[in-house]
N, C-alpha and C positions, 0 to 999 in steps of 0.2 A: 816899714812899709816894703822896702825892696825885698827883704828876706822873705815876708809873707808872699808876696807875688812869686818869687823864685821857687819856693816850696810848692806854690800851687801849680806851677807850670811842670816842674821837673820831679816833683814827688820825692821819693826816697833814692832815686837814681845818684843824687849828689848830696854831700853835706854842705848846708848852708849856715854860715855864722852871720849873726847880727850883733855888732858891737861898735864902740865908738871910742875914740881918744880922750873925749871929755863927756860921758853919758850924762843924761839928765838923771834925776832921782825917781821919777815917775813917767809913765806914758802920757802923753798929750791927749787929753780927752777929745779934741777935734780930730786928731788922727784916728783914734779908736773908732769915732763914729764915721768917718769917711770910709774907713776899710770896712766897717759892717755894711755900708751901703753896697758894696761890690761882694758882698759874701764871704769876707775874710774877717774871722773874729781873732783879734789879737789882744784882747783884754788879759789874757793870762801870761803875756809876755812882760819881761821887765828889762829896762835898760841895763846893759852890761859894758864893761870895759874891755877893750881889745887886749888879749893875752898874747904873750910870745908864742904859745903852743898854737893859737889860732892863726896867727901870721904865718908861722913856719909850716902849718898843714894845708894852708890855702895855695891854690892854684892861681887864682885871680883875685886882686884885692880891689874892691870898689870904694874909693874915697868920694867924700861929698863935701868938700870945701873945707877940709881940716888943715891945709897948708903945712906949715913947719911943724905942727903938733902930730903928723901923721908919722908913725914909725916906718923905717924903711927895712924891707926883708929883701935881700940879694937874690936875684934870680926870679923874682915874682914878676907877673904881669900886673901894672896897675892901671886902672880905668878911673879917671876923675870926672865926676859929674857935678857941675855947677848947678846947684839947686837953692831955691829960697828955702829958709828954715821955716818949719811950720810953726815953731814956737811964737805964741802970741798972735797967731793969724785967726782969722774967722774961718768958719766951715767952708764958705765959698771958695776962699783962696787955698785951703788945705785940699779941696778936691782938685784944684788945677795942679797942684804940688803932686798929689797922689796919681793922677792920670799921667803926668809927665814921667814919674818914676816907673809906672807900670809900662809905658811904651820903651823906656829904656832898658827894663829887665828883659822884656820879651825880645828885643833886639839883640841884646847881649847874648842870651841864651840860644838864639837863633845861629848867630855868629860862632859861638862856641860849640854847639852840636855840629855845624856844618863843617868846621874845622876838623872835628873828631872822627868825621865818616871816612 
């Protein structure tokens, strides 16, 4: 969800990776539905494992509760968002998680673009 929101806000101006330390096998249907409700179709995406190349290329790494399983890349800025996992949640709960992620993405992009001006 975060990557879709980020891409929607910044377009091609930055590279956005979406990956996890322990990704699911498939997208969560409730997440796909919730994102469609706000006009973002993520149905073509697939969960991906974070690679070393992604970590090395990133300027900012946003983690979402991965704790000790998160790899550490020296010199990178880390932002940890404590969020409920949408896995197994009903659509109403996923909407709350989605809206929380959207606010955080917009705030982070605003902060990053303000500091680069």
